[in-house]
DRENPA-3360 file (N, C-alpha, C; in nm, 2 decimals, always signed):
BEGIN
1 = MIAPGKVL = +0.10/-0.12/+0.03/+0.02/+0.01/+0.02/+0.06/+0.11/+0.03 ~ +0.02/+0.23/-0.07/+0.11/+0.35/-0.09/+0.09/+0.41/+0.06 ~ +0.18/+0.50/+0.06/+0.14/+0.60/+0.19/+0.09/+0.71/+0.16 ~ -0.03/+0.72/+0.31/-0.15/+0.83/+0.28/-0.07/+0.98/+0.29 ~ -0.11/+1.06/+0.18/-0.04/+1.22/+0.16/+0.07/+1.17/+0.01 ~ +0.12/+1.06/-0.01/+0.18/+1.06/-0.13/+0.10/+1.09/-0.24 ~ +0.21/+1.16/-0.33/+0.15/+1.23/-0.48/+0.21/+1.13/-0.58 ~ +0.11/+1.13/-0.66/+0.18/+1.03/-0.80/+0.18/+1.07/-0.90;
9 = TVFSIRPG = +0.25/+1.09/-1.02/+0.20/+1.11/-1.14/+0.12/+1.02/-1.22 ~ +0.04/+1.08/-1.26/-0.08/+1.03/-1.40/-0.02/+1.02/-1.54 ~ -0.03/+0.92/-1.64/+0.05/+0.95/-1.77/-0.06/+0.88/-1.85 ~ -0.07/+0.96/-1.97/-0.10/+0.86/-2.07/-0.06/+0.83/-2.14 ~ -0.03/+0.71/-2.22/+0.10/+0.64/-2.30/+0.01/+0.62/-2.41 ~ +0.10/+0.69/-2.52/+0.07/+0.62/-2.66/+0.17/+0.61/-2.75 ~ +0.10/+0.54/-2.88/+0.24/+0.47/-2.93/+0.27/+0.57/-3.03 ~ +0.45/+0.57/-3.03/+0.47/+0.68/-3.14/+0.58/+0.58/-3.25;
17 = RQGSVWVR = +0.65/+0.67/-3.36/+0.67/+0.61/-3.43/+0.80/+0.57/-3.40 ~ +0.90/+0.58/-3.26/+1.00/+0.53/-3.22/+0.99/+0.47/-3.08 ~ +0.85/+0.45/-3.10/+0.84/+0.34/-2.95/+0.68/+0.47/-2.85 ~ +0.70/+0.42/-2.74/+0.58/+0.50/-2.68/+0.57/+0.61/-2.65 ~ +0.52/+0.73/-2.62/+0.53/+0.87/-2.59/+0.44/+0.85/-2.47 ~ +0.47/+0.90/-2.34/+0.49/+0.91/-2.24/+0.38/+1.09/-2.21 ~ +0.25/+1.11/-2.19/+0.24/+1.22/-2.18/+0.18/+1.24/-2.03 ~ +0.22/+1.37/-1.96/+0.18/+1.39/-1.81/+0.03/+1.42/-1.83;
25 = AGKATVHP = -0.01/+1.32/-1.77/-0.22/+1.37/-1.76/-0.25/+1.44/-1.71 ~ -0.15/+1.45/-1.52/-0.21/+1.49/-1.43/-0.16/+1.41/-1.28 ~ -0.15/+1.45/-1.19/-0.19/+1.39/-1.07/-0.24/+1.34/-0.94 ~ -0.24/+1.24/-0.91/-0.34/+1.13/-0.80/-0.23/+1.15/-0.65 ~ -0.34/+1.19/-0.60/-0.29/+1.19/-0.44/-0.37/+1.10/-0.35 ~ -0.29/+1.00/-0.30/-0.33/+0.89/-0.20/-0.37/+0.92/-0.07 ~ -0.54/+0.90/+0.00/-0.57/+0.91/+0.09/-0.58/+0.81/+0.19 ~ -0.61/+0.82/+0.35/-0.57/+0.77/+0.42/-0.62/+0.62/+0.42;
33 = DGSLSLEL = -0.74/+0.57/+0.32/-0.83/+0.48/+0.36/-0.74/+0.38/+0.17 ~ -0.69/+0.44/+0.11/-0.59/+0.36/+0.02/-0.64/+0.44/-0.10 ~ -0.78/+0.50/-0.11/-0.81/+0.59/-0.24/-0.71/+0.68/-0.27 ~ -0.74/+0.71/-0.43/-0.73/+0.83/-0.49/-0.79/+0.90/-0.54 ~ -0.74/+1.04/-0.51/-0.83/+1.17/-0.62/-0.71/+1.20/-0.69 ~ -0.80/+1.19/-0.82/-0.69/+1.21/-0.95/-0.75/+1.37/-1.00 ~ -0.61/+1.44/-0.98/-0.65/+1.58/-1.09/-0.60/+1.56/-1.25 ~ -0.65/+1.56/-1.36/-0.60/+1.58/-1.47/-0.60/+1.70/-1.56;
41 = DVLPLDGK = -0.50/+1.72/-1.58/-0.48/+1.84/-1.69/-0.51/+1.82/-1.86 ~ -0.51/+1.64/-1.85/-0.58/+1.63/-1.99/-0.66/+1.50/-1.99 ~ -0.72/+1.50/-2.13/-0.78/+1.36/-2.11/-0.74/+1.29/-2.23 ~ -0.70/+1.15/-2.18/-0.66/+1.04/-2.29/-0.76/+1.01/-2.41 ~ -0.69/+1.00/-2.51/-0.79/+0.99/-2.64/-0.89/+0.82/-2.63 ~ -0.74/+0.72/-2.56/-0.79/+0.59/-2.55/-0.88/+0.59/-2.44 ~ -0.86/+0.67/-2.36/-0.95/+0.61/-2.18/-0.88/+0.59/-2.13 ~ -0.70/+0.52/-2.14/-0.65/+0.45/-2.05/-0.53/+0.56/-1.99;
49 = LHVRETAE = -0.57/+0.55/-1.81/-0.45/+0.60/-1.75/-0.35/+0.52/-1.69 ~ -0.22/+0.51/-1.70/-0.12/+0.51/-1.59/-0.09/+0.59/-1.46 ~ -0.05/+0.52/-1.33/-0.07/+0.60/-1.24/+0.09/+0.55/-1.21 ~ +0.19/+0.60/-1.15/+0.33/+0.56/-1.10/+0.35/+0.66/-1.00 ~ +0.48/+0.62/-0.93/+0.50/+0.71/-0.79/+0.60/+0.85/-0.85 ~ +0.54/+0.94/-0.80/+0.68/+1.05/-0.89/+0.78/+1.05/-0.85 ~ +0.89/+1.06/-0.97/+1.00/+1.05/-0.94/+1.05/+1.21/-0.95 ~ +1.16/+1.24/-0.91/+1.26/+1.35/-0.93/+1.29/+1.33/-1.09;
57 = RRTTSAEN = +1.31/+1.50/-1.16/+1.30/+1.51/-1.23/+1.46/+1.49/-1.26 ~ +1.54/+1.43/-1.37/+1.68/+1.41/-1.37/+1.74/+1.50/-1.46 ~ +1.86/+1.56/-1.39/+1.93/+1.70/-1.49/+2.01/+1.65/-1.57 ~ +2.02/+1.72/-1.72/+2.18/+1.65/-1.83/+2.28/+1.76/-1.77 ~ +2.40/+1.75/-1.77/+2.56/+1.78/-1.72/+2.53/+1.93/-1.80 ~ +2.45/+1.95/-1.91/+2.40/+2.07/-1.97/+2.36/+2.14/-1.86 ~ +2.23/+2.11/-1.81/+2.16/+2.16/-1.76/+2.23/+2.23/-1.64 ~ +2.31/+2.10/-1.57/+2.37/+2.16/-1.42/+2.46/+2.28/-1.49;
65 = ERTH = +2.56/+2.29/-1.59/+2.63/+2.41/-1.58/+2.57/+2.51/-1.61 ~ +2.43/+2.52/-1.65/+2.35/+2.67/-1.65/+2.36/+2.70/-1.53 ~ +2.28/+2.63/-1.45/+2.26/+2.66/-1.35/+2.32/+2.72/-1.22 ~ +2.47/+2.62/-1.29/+2.60/+2.68/-1.14/+2.70/+2.78/-1.21;
% end
């Protein structure tokens, strides 16, 4: 069970020319009873959503050089 208060990322996964394209569709918040609240920014064309634990954004070395 995922901890209450945890924020998850919601994606719509579409087929693309070079593999799957993951489109961030919104977020989900976990409640104490284990249920989820979804806040969607977009609606999937095929009606399917994929929910994952939110990962920290990875920066490239070029991005690090610009910020330092």
